[in-house]
PDB file of N, CA, C and O in Angstrom:
ATOM      1  N   MET A   1       0.845  -1.192   0.000  1.00  0.00           N
ATOM      2  CA  MET A   1       0.000   0.000   0.000  1.00  0.00           C
ATOM      3  C   MET A   1       0.882   1.243   0.000  1.00  0.00           C
ATOM      4  O   MET A   1       0.846   2.052   0.927  1.00  0.00           O
ATOM      5  N   ALA A   2       1.649   1.372  -1.029  1.00  0.00           N
ATOM      6  CA  ALA A   2       2.619   2.455  -1.130  1.00  0.00           C
ATOM      7  C   ALA A   2       1.981   3.843  -1.116  1.00  0.00           C
ATOM      8  O   ALA A   2       2.609   4.816  -0.700  1.00  0.00           O
ATOM      9  N   ASP A   3       0.741   3.927  -1.566  1.00  0.00           N
ATOM     10  CA  ASP A   3       0.080   5.232  -1.621  1.00  0.00           C
ATOM     11  C   ASP A   3      -0.688   5.582  -0.352  1.00  0.00           C
ATOM     12  O   ASP A   3      -1.390   6.592  -0.317  1.00  0.00           O
ATOM     13  N   TRP A   4      -0.563   4.753   0.702  1.00  0.00           N
ATOM     14  CA  TRP A   4      -1.282   4.968   1.954  1.00  0.00           C
ATOM     15  C   TRP A   4      -0.297   5.146   3.099  1.00  0.00           C
ATOM     16  O   TRP A   4       0.733   4.475   3.155  1.00  0.00           O
ATOM     17  N   LYS A   5      -0.624   6.062   4.018  1.00  0.00           N
ATOM     18  CA  LYS A   5       0.167   6.256   5.233  1.00  0.00           C
ATOM     19  C   LYS A   5      -0.704   5.872   6.420  1.00  0.00           C
ATOM     20  O   LYS A   5      -1.793   6.419   6.594  1.00  0.00           O
ATOM     21  N   GLN A   6      -0.235   4.938   7.235  1.00  0.00           N
ATOM     22  CA  GLN A   6      -1.015   4.535   8.401  1.00  0.00           C
ATOM     23  C   GLN A   6      -0.974   5.625   9.461  1.00  0.00           C
ATOM     24  O   GLN A   6       0.085   6.176   9.763  1.00  0.00           O
ATOM     25  N   ILE A   7      -2.139   5.929  10.020  1.00  0.00           N
ATOM     26  CA  ILE A   7      -2.288   6.901  11.103  1.00  0.00           C
ATOM     27  C   ILE A   7      -2.660   6.100  12.351  1.00  0.00           C
ATOM     28  O   ILE A   7      -3.546   5.248  12.296  1.00  0.00           O
ATOM     29  N   SER A   8      -2.000   6.364  13.458  1.00  0.00           N
ATOM     30  CA  SER A   8      -2.289   5.598  14.676  1.00  0.00           C
ATOM     31  C   SER A   8      -3.721   5.832  15.142  1.00  0.00           C
ATOM     32  O   SER A   8      -4.312   6.882  14.890  1.00  0.00           O
ATOM     33  N   GLY A   9      -4.259   4.836  15.822  1.00  0.00           N
ATOM     34  CA  GLY A   9      -5.627   4.906  16.322  1.00  0.00           C
ATOM     35  C   GLY A   9      -6.412   3.696  15.862  1.00  0.00           C
ATOM     36  O   GLY A   9      -5.925   2.900  15.059  1.00  0.00           O
ATOM     37  N   ALA A  10      -7.624   3.556  16.369  1.00  0.00           N
ATOM     38  CA  ALA A  10      -8.498   2.450  15.994  1.00  0.00           C
ATOM     39  C   ALA A  10      -9.930   2.959  15.949  1.00  0.00           C
ATOM     40  O   ALA A  10     -10.501   3.311  16.981  1.00  0.00           O
ATOM     41  N   LEU A  11     -10.504   2.998  14.766  1.00  0.00           N
ATOM     42  CA  LEU A  11     -11.858   3.499  14.576  1.00  0.00           C
ATOM     43  C   LEU A  11     -12.696   2.470  13.840  1.00  0.00           C
ATOM     44  O   LEU A  11     -12.168   1.646  13.093  1.00  0.00           O
ATOM     45  N   VAL A  12     -14.009   2.519  14.054  1.00  0.00           N
ATOM     46  CA  VAL A  12     -14.924   1.675  13.295  1.00  0.00           C
ATOM     47  C   VAL A  12     -15.725   2.483  12.274  1.00  0.00           C
ATOM     48  O   VAL A  12     -16.324   1.911  11.363  1.00  0.00           O
ATOM     49  N   ARG A  13     -15.738   3.796  12.419  1.00  0.00           N
ATOM     50  CA  ARG A  13     -16.369   4.703  11.465  1.00  0.00           C
ATOM     51  C   ARG A  13     -15.466   5.916  11.301  1.00  0.00           C
ATOM     52  O   ARG A  13     -14.864   6.388  12.266  1.00  0.00           O
ATOM     53  N   ILE A  14     -15.375   6.413  10.080  1.00  0.00           N
ATOM     54  CA  ILE A  14     -14.594   7.620   9.830  1.00  0.00           C
ATOM     55  C   ILE A  14     -15.279   8.405   8.725  1.00  0.00           C
ATOM     56  O   ILE A  14     -15.881   7.826   7.821  1.00  0.00           O
ATOM     57  N   SER A  15     -15.184   9.731   8.802  1.00  0.00           N
ATOM     58  CA  SER A  15     -15.775  10.581   7.787  1.00  0.00           C
ATOM     59  C   SER A  15     -14.873  11.778   7.567  1.00  0.00           C
ATOM     60  O   SER A  15     -14.445  12.427   8.521  1.00  0.00           O
ATOM     61  N   ALA A  16     -14.586  12.070   6.307  1.00  0.00           N
ATOM     62  CA  ALA A  16     -13.738  13.203   5.961  1.00  0.00           C
ATOM     63  C   ALA A  16     -14.516  14.165   5.085  1.00  0.00           C
ATOM     64  O   ALA A  16     -14.889  13.833   3.960  1.00  0.00           O
ATOM     65  N   GLY A  17     -14.762  15.366   5.607  1.00  0.00           N
ATOM     66  CA  GLY A  17     -15.409  16.399   4.820  1.00  0.00           C
ATOM     67  C   GLY A  17     -14.404  17.143   3.967  1.00  0.00           C
ATOM     68  O   GLY A  17     -14.737  17.708   2.925  1.00  0.00           O
ATOM     69  N   SER A  18     -13.158  17.132   4.436  1.00  0.00           N
ATOM     70  CA  SER A  18     -12.041  17.749   3.718  1.00  0.00           C
ATOM     71  C   SER A  18     -10.758  17.183   4.309  1.00  0.00           C
ATOM     72  O   SER A  18     -10.800  16.366   5.229  1.00  0.00           O
ATOM     73  N   ARG A  19      -9.639  17.609   3.790  1.00  0.00           N
ATOM     74  CA  ARG A  19      -8.349  17.139   4.290  1.00  0.00           C
ATOM     75  C   ARG A  19      -8.164  17.460   5.771  1.00  0.00           C
ATOM     76  O   ARG A  19      -7.477  16.725   6.480  1.00  0.00           O
ATOM     77  N   THR A  20      -8.768  18.546   6.245  1.00  0.00           N
ATOM     78  CA  THR A  20      -8.591  18.972   7.637  1.00  0.00           C
ATOM     79  C   THR A  20      -9.840  18.758   8.499  1.00  0.00           C
ATOM     80  O   THR A  20      -9.801  19.041   9.697  1.00  0.00           O
ATOM     81  N   ASN A  21     -10.931  18.273   7.935  1.00  0.00           N
ATOM     82  CA  ASN A  21     -12.177  18.051   8.677  1.00  0.00           C
ATOM     83  C   ASN A  21     -12.478  16.555   8.676  1.00  0.00           C
ATOM     84  O   ASN A  21     -13.307  16.068   7.907  1.00  0.00           O
ATOM     85  N   VAL A  22     -11.774  15.833   9.569  1.00  0.00           N
ATOM     86  CA  VAL A  22     -11.899  14.374   9.629  1.00  0.00           C
ATOM     87  C   VAL A  22     -12.346  13.983  11.034  1.00  0.00           C
ATOM     88  O   VAL A  22     -11.775  14.441  12.024  1.00  0.00           O
ATOM     89  N   TRP A  23     -13.370  13.135  11.117  1.00  0.00           N
ATOM     90  CA  TRP A  23     -13.951  12.702  12.379  1.00  0.00           C
ATOM     91  C   TRP A  23     -14.069  11.188  12.384  1.00  0.00           C
ATOM     92  O   TRP A  23     -14.169  10.568  11.325  1.00  0.00           O
ATOM     93  N   GLY A  24     -14.060  10.589  13.568  1.00  0.00           N
ATOM     94  CA  GLY A  24     -14.213   9.149  13.657  1.00  0.00           C
ATOM     95  C   GLY A  24     -14.865   8.730  14.954  1.00  0.00           C
ATOM     96  O   GLY A  24     -14.957   9.504  15.906  1.00  0.00           O
ATOM     97  N   VAL A  25     -15.315   7.493  14.973  1.00  0.00           N
ATOM     98  CA  VAL A  25     -15.934   6.880  16.149  1.00  0.00           C
ATOM     99  C   VAL A  25     -15.245   5.536  16.363  1.00  0.00           C
ATOM    100  O   VAL A  25     -15.049   4.779  15.413  1.00  0.00           O
ATOM    101  N   ASN A  26     -14.878   5.238  17.612  1.00  0.00           N
ATOM    102  CA  ASN A  26     -14.249   3.943  17.887  1.00  0.00           C
ATOM    103  C   ASN A  26     -15.294   2.913  18.311  1.00  0.00           C
ATOM    104  O   ASN A  26     -16.482   3.225  18.391  1.00  0.00           O
ATOM    105  N   SER A  27     -14.847   1.684  18.582  1.00  0.00           N
ATOM    106  CA  SER A  27     -15.776   0.600  18.907  1.00  0.00           C
ATOM    107  C   SER A  27     -16.525   0.839  20.214  1.00  0.00           C
ATOM    108  O   SER A  27     -17.574   0.236  20.436  1.00  0.00           O
ATOM    109  N   GLY A  28     -16.006   1.711  21.084  1.00  0.00           N
ATOM    110  CA  GLY A  28     -16.691   2.042  22.327  1.00  0.00           C
ATOM    111  C   GLY A  28     -17.662   3.198  22.202  1.00  0.00           C
ATOM    112  O   GLY A  28     -18.293   3.585  23.185  1.00  0.00           O
ATOM    113  N   GLY A  29     -17.792   3.764  20.993  1.00  0.00           N
ATOM    114  CA  GLY A  29     -18.698   4.886  20.771  1.00  0.00           C
ATOM    115  C   GLY A  29     -18.068   6.239  21.032  1.00  0.00           C
ATOM    116  O   GLY A  29     -18.745   7.261  20.917  1.00  0.00           O
ATOM    117  N   ASN A  30     -16.768   6.274  21.387  1.00  0.00           N
ATOM    118  CA  ASN A  30     -16.082   7.536  21.628  1.00  0.00           C
ATOM    119  C   ASN A  30     -15.855   8.268  20.308  1.00  0.00           C
ATOM    120  O   ASN A  30     -15.607   7.645  19.276  1.00  0.00           O
ATOM    121  N   ILE A  31     -15.944   9.588  20.355  1.00  0.00           N
ATOM    122  CA  ILE A  31     -15.847  10.436  19.169  1.00  0.00           C
ATOM    123  C   ILE A  31     -14.466  11.086  19.135  1.00  0.00           C
ATOM    124  O   ILE A  31     -13.956  11.538  20.159  1.00  0.00           O
ATOM    125  N   TYR A  32     -13.869  11.126  17.940  1.00  0.00           N
ATOM    126  CA  TYR A  32     -12.545  11.733  17.786  1.00  0.00           C
ATOM    127  C   TYR A  32     -12.513  12.652  16.582  1.00  0.00           C
ATOM    128  O   TYR A  32     -13.160  12.409  15.564  1.00  0.00           O
ATOM    129  N   ARG A  33     -11.735  13.721  16.732  1.00  0.00           N
ATOM    130  CA  ARG A  33     -11.519  14.687  15.658  1.00  0.00           C
ATOM    131  C   ARG A  33     -10.041  14.687  15.313  1.00  0.00           C
ATOM    132  O   ARG A  33      -9.193  14.702  16.204  1.00  0.00           O
ATOM    133  N   TYR A  34      -9.729  14.671  14.025  1.00  0.00           N
ATOM    134  CA  TYR A  34      -8.342  14.661  13.568  1.00  0.00           C
ATOM    135  C   TYR A  34      -7.691  16.013  13.851  1.00  0.00           C
ATOM    136  O   TYR A  34      -8.285  17.063  13.603  1.00  0.00           O
ATOM    137  N   THR A  35      -6.462  15.976  14.375  1.00  0.00           N
ATOM    138  CA  THR A  35      -5.761  17.197  14.770  1.00  0.00           C
ATOM    139  C   THR A  35      -4.941  17.811  13.640  1.00  0.00           C
ATOM    140  O   THR A  35      -4.417  18.914  13.793  1.00  0.00           O
ATOM    141  N   ASN A  36      -4.822  17.120  12.514  1.00  0.00           N
ATOM    142  CA  ASN A  36      -3.959  17.528  11.401  1.00  0.00           C
ATOM    143  C   ASN A  36      -2.490  17.409  11.750  1.00  0.00           C
ATOM    144  O   ASN A  36      -1.645  18.046  11.120  1.00  0.00           O
ATOM    145  N   ASN A  37      -2.177  16.592  12.758  1.00  0.00           N
ATOM    146  CA  ASN A  37      -0.809  16.313  13.177  1.00  0.00           C
ATOM    147  C   ASN A  37      -0.670  14.796  13.277  1.00  0.00           C
ATOM    148  O   ASN A  37      -1.137  14.190  14.242  1.00  0.00           O
ATOM    149  N   ASP A  38      -0.027  14.179  12.277  1.00  0.00           N
ATOM    150  CA  ASP A  38       0.059  12.718  12.241  1.00  0.00           C
ATOM    151  C   ASP A  38       0.776  12.131  13.455  1.00  0.00           C
ATOM    152  O   ASP A  38       0.548  10.970  13.795  1.00  0.00           O
ATOM    153  N   ALA A  39       1.630  12.902  14.111  1.00  0.00           N
ATOM    154  CA  ALA A  39       2.344  12.405  15.294  1.00  0.00           C
ATOM    155  C   ALA A  39       1.408  12.271  16.500  1.00  0.00           C
ATOM    156  O   ALA A  39       1.623  11.411  17.353  1.00  0.00           O
ATOM    157  N   ASN A  40       0.385  13.103  16.578  1.00  0.00           N
ATOM    158  CA  ASN A  40      -0.625  13.069  17.655  1.00  0.00           C
ATOM    159  C   ASN A  40      -1.981  13.313  16.985  1.00  0.00           C
ATOM    160  O   ASN A  40      -2.539  14.404  17.094  1.00  0.00           O
ATOM    161  N   PRO A  41      -2.516  12.285  16.282  1.00  0.00           N
ATOM    162  CA  PRO A  41      -3.577  12.536  15.309  1.00  0.00           C
ATOM    163  C   PRO A  41      -4.983  12.799  15.823  1.00  0.00           C
ATOM    164  O   PRO A  41      -5.769  13.424  15.110  1.00  0.00           O
ATOM    165  N   TRP A  42      -5.340  12.355  17.019  1.00  0.00           N
ATOM    166  CA  TRP A  42      -6.747  12.422  17.417  1.00  0.00           C
ATOM    167  C   TRP A  42      -6.944  13.113  18.764  1.00  0.00           C
ATOM    168  O   TRP A  42      -6.152  12.932  19.690  1.00  0.00           O
ATOM    169  N   VAL A  43      -8.004  13.901  18.858  1.00  0.00           N
ATOM    170  CA  VAL A  43      -8.435  14.469  20.128  1.00  0.00           C
ATOM    171  C   VAL A  43      -9.875  14.004  20.354  1.00  0.00           C
ATOM    172  O   VAL A  43     -10.710  14.057  19.451  1.00  0.00           O
ATOM    173  N   GLN A  44     -10.146  13.547  21.575  1.00  0.00           N
ATOM    174  CA  GLN A  44     -11.488  13.053  21.868  1.00  0.00           C
ATOM    175  C   GLN A  44     -12.441  14.224  22.070  1.00  0.00           C
ATOM    176  O   GLN A  44     -12.090  15.236  22.678  1.00  0.00           O
ATOM    177  N   VAL A  45     -13.647  14.066  21.550  1.00  0.00           N
ATOM    178  CA  VAL A  45     -14.707  15.055  21.671  1.00  0.00           C
ATOM    179  C   VAL A  45     -15.795  14.433  22.548  1.00  0.00           C
ATOM    180  O   VAL A  45     -16.131  13.264  22.356  1.00  0.00           O
ATOM    181  N   PRO A  46     -16.355  15.180  23.506  1.00  0.00           N
ATOM    182  CA  PRO A  46     -17.385  14.615  24.388  1.00  0.00           C
ATOM    183  C   PRO A  46     -18.578  14.083  23.607  1.00  0.00           C
ATOM    184  O   PRO A  46     -18.985  14.659  22.598  1.00  0.00           O
ATOM    185  N   GLY A  47     -19.130  12.976  24.089  1.00  0.00           N
ATOM    186  CA  GLY A  47     -20.305  12.380  23.475  1.00  0.00           C
ATOM    187  C   GLY A  47     -20.072  10.925  23.142  1.00  0.00           C
ATOM    188  O   GLY A  47     -18.982  10.392  23.352  1.00  0.00           O
ATOM    189  N   ALA A  48     -21.106  10.284  22.619  1.00  0.00           N
ATOM    190  CA  ALA A  48     -21.025   8.881  22.225  1.00  0.00           C
ATOM    191  C   ALA A  48     -21.902   8.673  20.994  1.00  0.00           C
ATOM    192  O   ALA A  48     -23.092   8.990  21.011  1.00  0.00           O
ATOM    193  N   LEU A  49     -21.311   8.141  19.928  1.00  0.00           N
ATOM    194  CA  LEU A  49     -22.017   7.909  18.672  1.00  0.00           C
ATOM    195  C   LEU A  49     -21.681   6.535  18.116  1.00  0.00           C
ATOM    196  O   LEU A  49     -20.675   5.926  18.481  1.00  0.00           O
ATOM    197  N   THR A  50     -22.545   6.061  17.225  1.00  0.00           N
ATOM    198  CA  THR A  50     -22.249   4.826  16.497  1.00  0.00           C
ATOM    199  C   THR A  50     -21.896   5.114  15.041  1.00  0.00           C
ATOM    200  O   THR A  50     -21.299   4.267  14.375  1.00  0.00           O
ATOM    201  N   ASP A  51     -22.255   6.297  14.535  1.00  0.00           N
ATOM    202  CA  ASP A  51     -21.915   6.687  13.166  1.00  0.00           C
ATOM    203  C   ASP A  51     -21.753   8.196  13.124  1.00  0.00           C
ATOM    204  O   ASP A  51     -22.313   8.913  13.953  1.00  0.00           O
ATOM    205  N   ILE A  52     -20.985   8.672  12.155  1.00  0.00           N
ATOM    206  CA  ILE A  52     -20.667  10.093  12.076  1.00  0.00           C
ATOM    207  C   ILE A  52     -20.487  10.479  10.616  1.00  0.00           C
ATOM    208  O   ILE A  52     -20.049   9.666   9.802  1.00  0.00           O
ATOM    209  N   GLY A  53     -20.824  11.719  10.288  1.00  0.00           N
ATOM    210  CA  GLY A  53     -20.647  12.239   8.938  1.00  0.00           C
ATOM    211  C   GLY A  53     -20.158  13.670   8.987  1.00  0.00           C
ATOM    212  O   GLY A  53     -20.708  14.496   9.716  1.00  0.00           O
ATOM    213  N   ALA A  54     -19.122  13.967   8.211  1.00  0.00           N
ATOM    214  CA  ALA A  54     -18.553  15.316   8.161  1.00  0.00           C
ATOM    215  C   ALA A  54     -18.706  15.872   6.750  1.00  0.00           C
ATOM    216  O   ALA A  54     -18.465  15.164   5.772  1.00  0.00           O
ATOM    217  N   ALA A  55     -19.102  17.128   6.643  1.00  0.00           N
ATOM    218  CA  ALA A  55     -19.298  17.776   5.348  1.00  0.00           C
ATOM    219  C   ALA A  55     -18.153  18.737   5.039  1.00  0.00           C
ATOM    220  O   ALA A  55     -17.404  19.135   5.932  1.00  0.00           O
ATOM    221  N   ALA A  56     -18.030  19.095   3.794  1.00  0.00           N
ATOM    222  CA  ALA A  56     -16.961  19.985   3.352  1.00  0.00           C
ATOM    223  C   ALA A  56     -17.039  21.361   4.024  1.00  0.00           C
ATOM    224  O   ALA A  56     -16.014  22.021   4.193  1.00  0.00           O
ATOM    225  N   ASP A  57     -18.229  21.792   4.402  1.00  0.00           N
ATOM    226  CA  ASP A  57     -18.374  23.107   5.037  1.00  0.00           C
ATOM    227  C   ASP A  57     -18.094  23.077   6.541  1.00  0.00           C
ATOM    228  O   ASP A  57     -18.234  24.100   7.212  1.00  0.00           O
ATOM    229  N   GLY A  58     -17.699  21.916   7.079  1.00  0.00           N
ATOM    230  CA  GLY A  58     -17.388  21.803   8.496  1.00  0.00           C
ATOM    231  C   GLY A  58     -18.512  21.244   9.342  1.00  0.00           C
ATOM    232  O   GLY A  58     -18.307  20.952  10.520  1.00  0.00           O
ATOM    233  N   THR A  59     -19.698  21.087   8.767  1.00  0.00           N
ATOM    234  CA  THR A  59     -20.829  20.529   9.491  1.00  0.00           C
ATOM    235  C   THR A  59     -20.555  19.062   9.821  1.00  0.00           C
ATOM    236  O   THR A  59     -20.051  18.316   8.982  1.00  0.00           O
ATOM    237  N   VAL A  60     -20.890  18.652  11.050  1.00  0.00           N
ATOM    238  CA  VAL A  60     -20.709  17.258  11.468  1.00  0.00           C
ATOM    239  C   VAL A  60     -22.006  16.772  12.111  1.00  0.00           C
ATOM    240  O   VAL A  60     -22.571  17.438  12.979  1.00  0.00           O
ATOM    241  N   TRP A  61     -22.467  15.605  11.673  1.00  0.00           N
ATOM    242  CA  TRP A  61     -23.679  14.980  12.184  1.00  0.00           C
ATOM    243  C   TRP A  61     -23.348  13.596  12.702  1.00  0.00           C
ATOM    244  O   TRP A  61     -22.399  12.963  12.237  1.00  0.00           O
ATOM    245  N   GLY A  62     -24.135  13.119  13.674  1.00  0.00           N
ATOM    246  CA  GLY A  62     -23.915  11.789  14.198  1.00  0.00           C
ATOM    247  C   GLY A  62     -25.203  11.129  14.639  1.00  0.00           C
ATOM    248  O   GLY A  62     -26.227  11.785  14.828  1.00  0.00           O
ATOM    249  N   VAL A  63     -25.132   9.816  14.800  1.00  0.00           N
ATOM    250  CA  VAL A  63     -26.247   9.009  15.281  1.00  0.00           C
ATOM    251  C   VAL A  63     -25.733   8.173  16.441  1.00  0.00           C
ATOM    252  O   VAL A  63     -24.648   7.597  16.364  1.00  0.00           O
ATOM    253  N   ASN A  64     -26.524   8.104  17.536  1.00  0.00           N
ATOM    254  CA  ASN A  64     -26.097   7.279  18.671  1.00  0.00           C
ATOM    255  C   ASN A  64     -26.756   5.904  18.616  1.00  0.00           C
ATOM    256  O   ASN A  64     -27.520   5.610  17.696  1.00  0.00           O
ATOM    257  N   SER A  65     -26.457   5.076  19.595  1.00  0.00           N
ATOM    258  CA  SER A  65     -26.945   3.697  19.598  1.00  0.00           C
ATOM    259  C   SER A  65     -28.466   3.614  19.725  1.00  0.00           C
ATOM    260  O   SER A  65     -29.056   2.588  19.388  1.00  0.00           O
ATOM    261  N   GLY A  66     -29.109   4.682  20.208  1.00  0.00           N
ATOM    262  CA  GLY A  66     -30.559   4.703  20.320  1.00  0.00           C
ATOM    263  C   GLY A  66     -31.252   5.238  19.079  1.00  0.00           C
ATOM    264  O   GLY A  66     -32.477   5.346  19.043  1.00  0.00           O
ATOM    265  N   GLY A  67     -30.460   5.575  18.051  1.00  0.00           N
ATOM    266  CA  GLY A  67     -31.034   6.118  16.826  1.00  0.00           C
ATOM    267  C   GLY A  67     -31.283   7.608  16.864  1.00  0.00           C
ATOM    268  O   GLY A  67     -31.875   8.162  15.937  1.00  0.00           O
ATOM    269  N   ASN A  68     -30.831   8.280  17.943  1.00  0.00           N
ATOM    270  CA  ASN A  68     -31.001   9.730  18.048  1.00  0.00           C
ATOM    271  C   ASN A  68     -29.968  10.433  17.169  1.00  0.00           C
ATOM    272  O   ASN A  68     -28.827   9.984  17.053  1.00  0.00           O
ATOM    273  N   ILE A  69     -30.379  11.532  16.556  1.00  0.00           N
ATOM    274  CA  ILE A  69     -29.554  12.277  15.618  1.00  0.00           C
ATOM    275  C   ILE A  69     -29.022  13.532  16.297  1.00  0.00           C
ATOM    276  O   ILE A  69     -29.748  14.223  17.013  1.00  0.00           O
ATOM    277  N   TYR A  70     -27.736  13.817  16.061  1.00  0.00           N
ATOM    278  CA  TYR A  70     -27.095  14.981  16.661  1.00  0.00           C
ATOM    279  C   TYR A  70     -26.296  15.746  15.613  1.00  0.00           C
ATOM    280  O   TYR A  70     -25.745  15.166  14.677  1.00  0.00           O
ATOM    281  N   ARG A  71     -26.246  17.077  15.800  1.00  0.00           N
ATOM    282  CA  ARG A  71     -25.387  17.944  14.985  1.00  0.00           C
ATOM    283  C   ARG A  71     -24.374  18.581  15.913  1.00  0.00           C
ATOM    284  O   ARG A  71     -24.746  19.118  16.957  1.00  0.00           O
ATOM    285  N   TYR A  72     -23.086  18.533  15.550  1.00  0.00           N
ATOM    286  CA  TYR A  72     -22.038  19.104  16.391  1.00  0.00           C
ATOM    287  C   TYR A  72     -22.112  20.621  16.354  1.00  0.00           C
ATOM    288  O   TYR A  72     -22.146  21.225  15.282  1.00  0.00           O
ATOM    289  N   THR A  73     -22.136  21.236  17.543  1.00  0.00           N
ATOM    290  CA  THR A  73     -22.200  22.700  17.637  1.00  0.00           C
ATOM    291  C   THR A  73     -21.038  23.244  18.477  1.00  0.00           C
ATOM    292  O   THR A  73     -21.014  24.435  18.788  1.00  0.00           O
ATOM    293  N   GLY A  74     -20.086  22.400  18.844  1.00  0.00           N
ATOM    294  CA  GLY A  74     -18.990  22.814  19.714  1.00  0.00           C
ATOM    295  C   GLY A  74     -18.078  23.863  19.118  1.00  0.00           C
ATOM    296  O   GLY A  74     -17.309  24.493  19.845  1.00  0.00           O
ATOM    297  N   ASP A  75     -18.146  24.069  17.799  1.00  0.00           N
ATOM    298  CA  ASP A  75     -17.287  25.063  17.175  1.00  0.00           C
ATOM    299  C   ASP A  75     -18.061  26.334  16.804  1.00  0.00           C
ATOM    300  O   ASP A  75     -17.523  27.207  16.124  1.00  0.00           O
ATOM    301  N   LEU A  76     -19.313  26.441  17.243  1.00  0.00           N
ATOM    302  CA  LEU A  76     -20.128  27.610  16.951  1.00  0.00           C
ATOM    303  C   LEU A  76     -20.032  28.618  18.086  1.00  0.00           C
ATOM    304  O   LEU A  76     -19.916  28.221  19.246  1.00  0.00           O
ATOM    305  N   PRO A  77     -20.078  29.923  17.781  1.00  0.00           N
ATOM    306  CA  PRO A  77     -20.013  30.926  18.855  1.00  0.00           C
ATOM    307  C   PRO A  77     -21.220  30.833  19.777  1.00  0.00           C
ATOM    308  O   PRO A  77     -22.336  30.537  19.349  1.00  0.00           O
ATOM    309  N   GLY A  78     -20.964  31.094  21.057  1.00  0.00           N
ATOM    310  CA  GLY A  78     -21.869  31.120  22.163  1.00  0.00           C
ATOM    311  C   GLY A  78     -23.273  30.781  21.952  1.00  0.00           C
ATOM    312  O   GLY A  78     -24.061  30.801  22.897  1.00  0.00           O
TER     313      GLY A  78
END
């Protein structure tokens, strides 16, 4: 896989809205956001999801184990 670079971590779902807007969910339902630093690639975001989707405009949506739908607002002003 010469054209691929492995990034540390373990996810069961990942979504990339752009090169810098990448989100993932691990097997425990923990949410992670890519830091754009391959040496320390992920920062955990509060919450628990089973699936996640990131859009090119920065919008991020998720679904939890109960089927509830969420939109990330942690980067919006007050």
